[in-house]
C-alpha positions in Angstrom: 48.6 -29.9 17.8 45.4 -30.9 16.1 44.3 -27.3 15.6 47.7 -26.6 14.2 47.3 -29.3 11.6 43.9 -28.0 10.6 45.3 -24.5 10.1 48.1 -25.9 7.9 45.7 -27.8 5.7 43.5 -24.6 5.4 46.5 -22.5 4.4 47.6 -25.1 1.8 44.3 -25.0 -0.1 44.0 -21.2 -0.1 43.7 -19.5 -3.5 46.1 -16.6 -3.8 45.8 -14.1 -6.6 48.4 -11.5 -7.5 47.5 -8.8 -10.0 50.5 -8.7 -12.4 49.0 -5.9 -14.4 45.7 -4.0 -14.4 46.0 -1.7 -17.4 44.4 -1.7 -20.8 46.1 -2.4 -24.1 48.3 0.7 -24.0 49.2 0.4 -20.4 49.4 3.4 -18.0 51.2 5.7 -18.5 50.3 5.9 -22.2 53.3 6.8 -24.4 53.6 10.5 -24.9 50.4 11.3 -22.9 50.5 14.2 -20.5 47.2 13.7 -18.7 47.1 13.8 -14.9 46.8 10.0 -14.5 49.8 9.3 -16.8 51.9 11.9 -14.9 50.7 10.7 -11.4 53.3 9.6 -8.9 50.7 7.3 -7.2 51.9 3.7 -8.0 48.3 2.6 -8.2 48.1 4.6 -11.4 51.0 2.7 -13.0 49.4 -0.2 -14.8 51.0 -2.9 -16.9 48.9 -4.9 -19.3 46.3 -7.0 -17.6 47.3 -10.4 -16.1 47.0 -12.3 -12.9 49.1 -14.9 -11.2 47.3 -17.6 -9.3 48.6 -20.0 -6.7 46.4 -22.9 -5.7 46.7 -26.5 -4.6 50.5 -26.4 -5.0 50.3 -25.1 -8.6 51.2 -21.7 -9.9 49.8 -20.3 -13.2 49.0 -17.1 -15.0 46.0 -15.9 -16.9 47.3 -14.1 -20.0 50.9 -13.2 -21.0 50.8 -9.7 -22.5 53.7 -7.5 -23.7 54.8 -6.9 -20.1 55.1 -10.6 -19.2 58.8 -10.6 -18.8 58.8 -7.5 -16.6 55.9 -8.9 -14.5 57.8 -12.2 -13.9 60.9 -10.4 -12.8 59.1 -7.8 -10.7 57.2 -10.6 -8.8 60.2 -12.8 -8.7 58.5 -15.8 -10.3 60.8 -18.8 -10.9 58.2 -21.5 -11.7 55.0 -21.7 -13.8 52.9 -24.8 -14.2 50.6 -23.7 -17.0 49.0 -20.7 -18.7 45.4 -19.8 -19.4 44.6 -17.4 -22.2 41.4 -15.3 -22.4 41.9 -14.5 -26.1 44.5 -13.9 -28.8 44.8 -10.1 -28.9 48.4 -8.9 -28.6 48.0 -7.3 -25.2 47.1 -10.7 -23.9 49.6 -13.0 -25.7 52.6 -11.0 -26.9 54.8 -12.2 -24.0 54.5 -15.9 -24.9 58.0 -15.9 -26.4 59.4 -15.4 -22.9 58.0 -18.7 -21.8 61.2 -20.2 -23.1 62.9 -19.1 -19.8 60.6 -21.5 -18.0 61.2 -24.2 -20.6 64.9 -23.9 -19.9 64.6 -24.1 -16.1 61.8 -26.7 -16.0 63.0 -28.9 -18.8 59.6 -29.2 -20.4 57.1 -27.5 -22.7 54.6 -25.1 -21.2 50.9 -26.1 -21.4 48.7 -23.4 -22.8 44.9 -23.6 -22.4 42.7 -21.4 -24.7 39.7 -21.6 -27.0 40.1 -22.5 -30.7 40.3 -18.9 -31.9 43.0 -18.0 -29.4 44.9 -21.2 -30.3 44.7 -20.2 -34.0 46.0 -16.7 -33.1 49.0 -18.1 -31.1 49.8 -20.5 -34.0 49.8 -17.7 -36.5 51.6 -15.0 -34.4 54.3 -17.4 -33.1 54.6 -19.5 -36.3 58.3 -20.2 -35.6 57.3 -22.1 -32.5 55.2 -24.6 -34.4 57.3 -24.9 -37.6 58.7 -28.3 -38.6 62.3 -27.1 -38.7 62.5 -25.1 -35.4 65.2 -22.6 -34.8 67.2 -23.6 -31.7 66.0 -22.0 -28.5 62.4 -21.1 -29.5 59.7 -21.4 -26.9 58.2 -24.9 -26.4 54.4 -24.6 -26.1 51.8 -27.3 -26.0 48.4 -25.9 -27.0 45.3 -27.3 -25.5 42.0 -26.2 -27.0 39.2 -25.9 -24.4 35.4 -25.5 -25.1 32.5 -24.7 -22.9 32.8 -27.5 -20.4 34.9 -27.4 -17.2 38.3 -29.0 -17.5 40.9 -30.1 -15.0 44.6 -29.2 -15.0 46.8 -30.7 -12.3 43.9 -31.3 -9.9 42.5 -27.8 -10.5 39.0 -27.5 -12.0 38.6 -24.6 -14.3 35.2 -23.5 -15.7 35.2 -21.4 -18.9 32.9 -18.4 -19.0 31.8 -17.4 -22.5 31.8 -13.6 -23.1 31.8 -11.2 -26.0 34.6 -8.7 -26.6 32.6 -6.6 -29.1 31.9 -9.3 -31.7 34.8 -11.6 -30.7 33.9 -14.6 -28.5 36.5 -14.9 -25.7 36.8 -16.7 -22.3 36.7 -15.8 -18.7 37.5 -18.4 -16.1 36.1 -19.5 -12.8 38.3 -21.4 -10.4 36.5 -22.5 -7.2 34.9 -19.3 -5.8 37.1 -17.0 -7.8 36.3 -15.7 -11.4 38.4 -13.6 -13.7 36.8 -11.7 -16.7 38.5 -9.1 -18.8 37.8 -7.4 -22.1 34.1 -8.2 -21.8 31.4 -6.0 -23.4 28.6 -8.5 -23.1 27.8 -11.6 -20.9 24.7 -13.6 -21.6 22.3 -14.6 -18.8 23.3 -18.3 -18.9 26.9 -17.4 -18.4 26.2 -14.9 -15.6 24.6 -17.8 -13.7 28.0 -19.4 -13.6 29.3 -16.4 -11.6 26.9 -16.8 -8.7 28.2 -17.6 -5.2 31.6 -16.1 -5.7 34.0 -14.9 -3.0 35.9 -12.8 -5.5 35.0 -11.5 -9.0 37.6 -9.7 -11.1 36.0 -7.8 -13.9 37.1 -5.3 -16.6 36.1 -1.6 -16.2 37.9 0.4 -18.9 36.7 3.9 -18.2 33.7 6.0 -17.1 32.6 6.8 -20.7 30.8 4.1 -22.7 33.0 2.0 -25.0 32.1 -0.3 -27.9 34.2 -3.4 -26.8 34.7 -3.1 -23.1 32.5 -2.6 -20.0 32.7 0.9 -18.7 32.7 1.5 -14.9 28.9 1.8 -14.7 28.3 -1.4 -16.6 30.9 -3.3 -14.6 29.3 -2.2 -11.4 25.9 -3.3 -12.7 27.3 -6.8 -13.5 28.8 -7.0 -10.0 25.5 -5.9 -8.3 23.7 -8.6 -10.3 26.1 -11.4 -9.6 26.7 -10.3 -6.0 30.1 -11.7 -5.1 31.5 -11.0 -1.7 34.2 -8.8 -3.2 34.7 -7.3 -6.7 38.0 -6.0 -8.1 38.0 -4.0 -11.4 40.8 -4.3 -13.8 41.9 -3.5 -17.4 41.7 0.2 -16.5 42.6 3.0 -18.8 44.4 6.3 -18.1 41.0 8.1 -17.8 40.5 6.7 -14.3 42.4 8.2 -11.4 42.7 5.5 -8.7 42.2 7.6 -5.5 39.4 9.8 -6.9 37.4 6.9 -8.4 37.8 4.6 -5.4 36.0 7.1 -3.1 32.8 6.7 -5.1 32.6 2.9 -5.5 29.8 0.8 -3.9 30.7 -1.3 -0.8 32.8 -4.4 -1.4 34.0 -3.0 -4.8 37.5 -1.8 -5.4 39.9 -0.9 -8.2 42.7 -3.4 -8.5 46.2 -2.2 -8.9 49.5 -3.8 -9.9 51.0 -6.1 -7.3 47.9 -6.2 -5.2 47.6 -9.7 -3.7 44.5 -11.2 -2.2 43.7 -14.6 -0.7 40.5 -16.6 -0.6 
């Protein structure tokens, strides 16, 4: 009986991550593209725009709400969200915010959105109708919370921002306990890399094999993972130039390509 109780407590505090999407800004397949990856029947090569669902301490939240947000919520059968974290304000990471109104209607309250100042400004500009004085009936209800460099707590969950660069744009990654999620990075300073030590799981963007000006390529992402040395690394924000099965065979130990609907627990 006592062992059973310990097991139940352990399960209740597990951190569960579901990859809602693992693709780059165009998704995979890319419209009108006839490359082998875009024509592949392997479901691991079908990539919606990058986002993750996290379940932890009785809370359920997402990092980023891209253009495929509605489809992701329906596919994963999500009927409740407690809050949203945004890495930055680019369309492929925020375009689905309008569909938050479904949760407003069911949960009878605004949705809390946590992002840095630049992302908050982007959301306010792109979804101006949400924040106008004379709101049209039925628009989403969003409460923006600007976060800085310091850890913050939401509903008993402590979240540590990780400052990164997406070309010249400062954006955020997030560490939650021994899990960290970073996407769209092209540079991470040494003092921020230190925040990624002693991880169980690191999720990191790896756009393609060729070098890119605003995203880590696969070689650079592997180098970051080898420096940080998490127990496991999953690569995301993957373009149609990477074929899942072929690439997976050549990855170092404890590193994998993520794919849509993959679920892991810590």
